[in-house]
N, C-alpha and C positions, 0 to 999 in steps of 0.2 A: 549606553545601546538606548536609541529610542524607539518606541513602539507605538503604532497607529491604530487602533481598533476602529472599524468600519462597520457599521450596522445601524440599520434603522429603526430595530427594535432598542429604546433605552435601556432597559433591565437587563439586557445582553451586553450592552457597551458599558453601564456603570459597573456590572458584576463581574466582567473580564477585567476593567480597570483596578477596581477594588482588589481581587486578587491577586494582580500582579505587583499591583503597588505595596502590598502589605508584607509581600515575602521578599521581594529585590529592591533596595536601597537606593541602588545605582542606575536603575531604571526610569527614563521619563515615559510616561504614558498619556498620549493626546488620542481624543476621541474624535468620530465624524461621522452624524447620522446618514449622510448621502455621499455618493460619488463625487459630485461636485463640490462638498466640502473637502474630501478627501484629496481631491486634484489639487485643489487650492494650498491644503497644508503640506502636499508634497513638493509643490513648485516653490514652498515658502519657507522650508526647512529640511534639515537632513534625517530622512527618516532611515531607518534601519530595518524594520519589520513592519510587516502590516496584517494584521488580524481581519480577514476579508470575509462578510457575508454575501453569501452567492445571490438570494433573492432579494433585491431593493427595487422601490418604485422607480421611474426614469430609468438612469443607466443603471443595468445591475451590475453585478461583482463581477463577471466573465468579460464585460465591455468595458469595465474600470483596467482589469487586470491586462486586456489585452491593448488598451492603448498607453497604459504606463509604464509596461514591461521593457517595451525599450527607450525610452527615455530616464528612466530610474532604473539599470541595469543591476544595482548593487542590491536592492531590495529583496529581501526573503518574504515571501508572500504565503500567508497560513490560510486554507479555507476554512470558515465556519458553516458547516452545513448540515440539512437534517436528512435522515435516510430517503425520505423522498424525492430530496434534490439530487444523490448520487451521481446519477449521469452528467449533472452539470459540475460536479466536483472532480470528476474524472477527465471532462475539459479541462477545466481549471489546471489541473496536473499536467496536462499534455501543453498548455499555455506556459508552463514553468514554475507553476505553485511548488514549494516546498513539500507541504504537507498539506494536512487537514485534521478537524477536529468534528466530530459529530455532535450534534444536539439531541439531547440535553447532554451537555459536559460535567465533569467534577473539576473541584480544586486541583486534585494530583494530575489530573491531564494537563490542565493550563501549566503547572509549573514544572512540569517535566520538559514538556516544549519549549516552555522559555529558557530553562537550564540549560539544554541541548543547544539553543540559537546563542547564548549569551556564549559559551563555551565556544563555537564556531567563530562567534563576531571577535573574541580575545585573539583565537588564533589568525585570523586573517588582516586584523589592526597589528599583527605583529609580526606580521611578512615583512622580507627583507626588501629594499631599495636598491638601484642602482645595480652592481655586479649580481648580486645575490639574485634581485628579479628577474636579471637577463638567465642565469642558471636556470630559475624556474620556469622561466618560459620555453628553454630549449628543452629541459624536460617533457613539456607538455608536446613538443614537435617530433621528440622521439617517440611519445607513447602512440600518437597521429600516425607518424611513420610505419611504426609496428603495426598496428590495425590495420592499414594498408597491405601490407607484406605478407600478413597472415591469410588474407582474404584473396591473395593474387593479384591485385592491382598494383599499376605503374607507382615508384616510389621514386623516380626521376634519379638524381645523381649521389642521392643519399647512400652515404655509406655504414653500413649496419654494424660494423665491427666496434664502433663506440657504444653501441649496446651489448654486443657480444662479450667484449673484453670486460664490462661490470659483470656478466653472470657465467663466468667458466664453467662453474657447476651449480646447477639450481634445481628447482622444483616447478612442475608447469600445475597451475590452477585452472579449474572449469566450475562453473556455477551454472547450472540450468534451473531457471523458475517455471514453476508451472505454473503459468498466468499468461494473461493477456500481453504480447510483446509491444503492445502500443503504451501499454500503462507505465508510466517511468518512475512511478515512485519505488517499484521495488528494486529496479536498476540503480537509483540513487543511493539506496540503504544500501545494497552490495557494496557498491562502490567506495562508499564511504567506511563502512565498516572496514571491509578487506585492508583500505589504503592505510586506516590506521594501524591495524594489526601488522602490516607488512613494514612499516617504518618503527613499529616498537620491536619486531624479531628479527629484522633485516634490513635487506634492500630489496626493490623490485617495482611492480607496478601491475594494475588490473584495467583492462577495457570494455568496452561493451560492443560485442561484435554484431549482433543482429537483435535486439530488444530484450530477449530472456535467455542470450546464453553470454555469460561472460569470461574473459581468460585473462590470466595473469602469467607473470613469470617472478619467482621470488627465491631470493639467495639468503638464507638463514645465517645468524650470528653463529659462532662456534658455541658448541653447548647446547644450543636448541635443536630438538627432535622435531621430524615433520609431524608425528602424531600427535606431541603436544600442540603445535601450531593448529592442525585440523579439531582437534577438540576445544581449544579458543573460540576459533572462528566458527564452528558450529553452536556452540554455547551462544555468542553473541548475536549470530543470524537468527536462531531461535528465538531470540528475546525479541528481534527488532522486525523481521518478515511476520506478515501473516499470510503466506501461501506456501504449498509445498515447495521443496526446491531440493536438487540433487549436488552434491559436493564432492569434488575428486580434486586429490592431488597425488602427482606421480612420485615415482621413486626418483633418487637422483639421478638428473641427466647432463651429459657434457656436451651434446650435439646441438648446439644452437640454431643451425640453419634446418636442422628437421623438425624443428616447431611447427610451421605449416601444416606438413603431413598428419604429427601428432594431433593436431587440433581438429581437422578434417575429421580423423577417426572418431574422435570424442564428439564431433556433432552430430554424427551420423550414427552413434551407438548409444546406449543407454549408461550413463556414467553410474547410475544407480547400483549397478554390480559392484562398484568400489565400495561395499560397506556401506553404502547410504541406504540401502533399501529400506531398513527397518525405520531409518529417521524420517524418510520420505513418506514412507506409507503412513505415519504415524500422523503425521502433518496434514496429511488429505482427511484421515479421520477426524481432526480436529477440524479442520474447516467445514465438513458434512455437519458436524455436532455444532459448530456454532451457527450454521445456517438453518438448522433445524429449533434451535432455541428461540432464533429470531422470527420463525414461522410462528412457533407456539405463543410469542408474546405480540402478535400482530395479526390476529383473527381477521380482524373488522378492516384491515388494509388490503391493498394489492399485492396478492404473493404469487406473483408471473413469474416465471423461470427467470426473465432480464431483469428484474427489480433483484431478487434475493441471491442471484449469482452476483451482482455488484457489490452487495453487503460484503460479501467474502473475495473481493476483487478477482475473480475469475470470469472467461468467457462464458456464455450461456451454452455452448455446445459441449466445452471439456467439462463445465460444472455438471451438467447433465449424467454424463458418463459417469463422473468421479459418484455422482449420488446412488445411481442405480448399483454401482459397483459395491457402495457402503450398505446400503439398506435392501436391496434387491427389489423394489419398487421403482417404477416411474417415478418422476417429478409430481407429475399433476395427479396421479392417482393417490400418492402418499398426501399431499395438499389435500384432497377429498376426504380421504382416510383420517386426517388430524380434523378436518372442521366436523365430520359426522360426530367422531367421537366427544368432541367439546359438544356439540349438539346435544348427543344424548347426556352429556351430564346435566346441561342446562334444562332438559326438559323433567328432570325433578323437582324444579322450582314450580311448585302450581301457579306463583305470582307471576310469572312471566308468559306472555302472550307468544305463540308460535312465529308472529311477525318480529315481535322483539329479538327471541332466539336465533331467527333468520340473520337479520341484522347483525349481531354479538358474534356470531360464525362467519361474515364476511359474504352472505346475501342478500343485497337489497331487495332483491323482487322474492317474495316469500312463495309464488308459484315455483320459481326456479328450484328454491330451497326445498320444495316439498317433494318435486321431481326427482333431487338428486338423493334426498332422503330415503324416496321408496324404492329406488334402486339401489340404495346401499342396503336397505334392513328389509325390505320386502312388503312393507306397509308405510302408511302417511304418519307424520309427526304425532298426530292428535290421536291416532291407533295406538302407536306406541307408549305415549305417554297413559293413553287409559289402560294397557295391559300392565304396565310397571305399579299403575295405581292399585290393582287388584291384589298384588302379591303383597 
């Protein structure tokens, strides 16, 4: 496998290259300091994976991805992004990037990403050709037809018997992601995890119906219980997904032609009732806990609702509702309270000026900081410090 690292920061390029080369003997690593250099390497040789920095002078990472993804379709793009660039990382995902790594990153994160990519590459290079490839393409066609059929769209003269005969007795799968339907990373993860599990324990497929809702048909091997399959699926999805989700697997069914109606019922009701409630609620709590930890570590930075919600991959409106459910406080009020509590701690240090404390808790304008502090504590920061010093 050949990996290309594109980043204008030499330390990032060399660090990634050193990490990958030290662990993977059978991986070739090239580097490029700009998008133009990267294009030259892409045109000059077979590249399988690109680690791509978003913010670069000249042509940035998004522009490179937009230009190269059509002419180099087999490449897997991994975005290297900082928190402040996360909106750009989301756009990269929409353009087809497979995954992202946040700066600063550790060796384990890079090794895990490359290990996963190598496994996918080996599977792809081992795919059959000729009649085997034709059969694979027919499977894709059947899944596409199934998706249109479930959605009530025209499927032309396609005969569904070829699918029904493979699944005389089956389970219906449904997964709802509590995230932005336009964010494709979660969908990609679910499709890959579930496809692997289905192939391991039986036969079937899973398709994406409308962004945050995926459905599938599963015929299990003899001796495999649906509860065991669900337990393993939830375990794998918990490990890979960073957004809350709801998982549903039906009882054993035999009426294949009733699937569209069953899916419509699932789509308009809450699958959480099917033993997923505790799992989904825990996931939501974890998301808010992650957001709060991020906020506590980034006092000096912009903690807007849009930025923090993007860190946990949720749209701002949904994140705001979850946040209030979890904390009992509105997001803006919670941020202010966090900053004021930190300011109170810093005021105990007589060597720190009020102006410096304001900056450290995210208020570059000391007058604004004083106004917010007075409203919160009913006194100025200076008076508060003096009062504490007297005790």
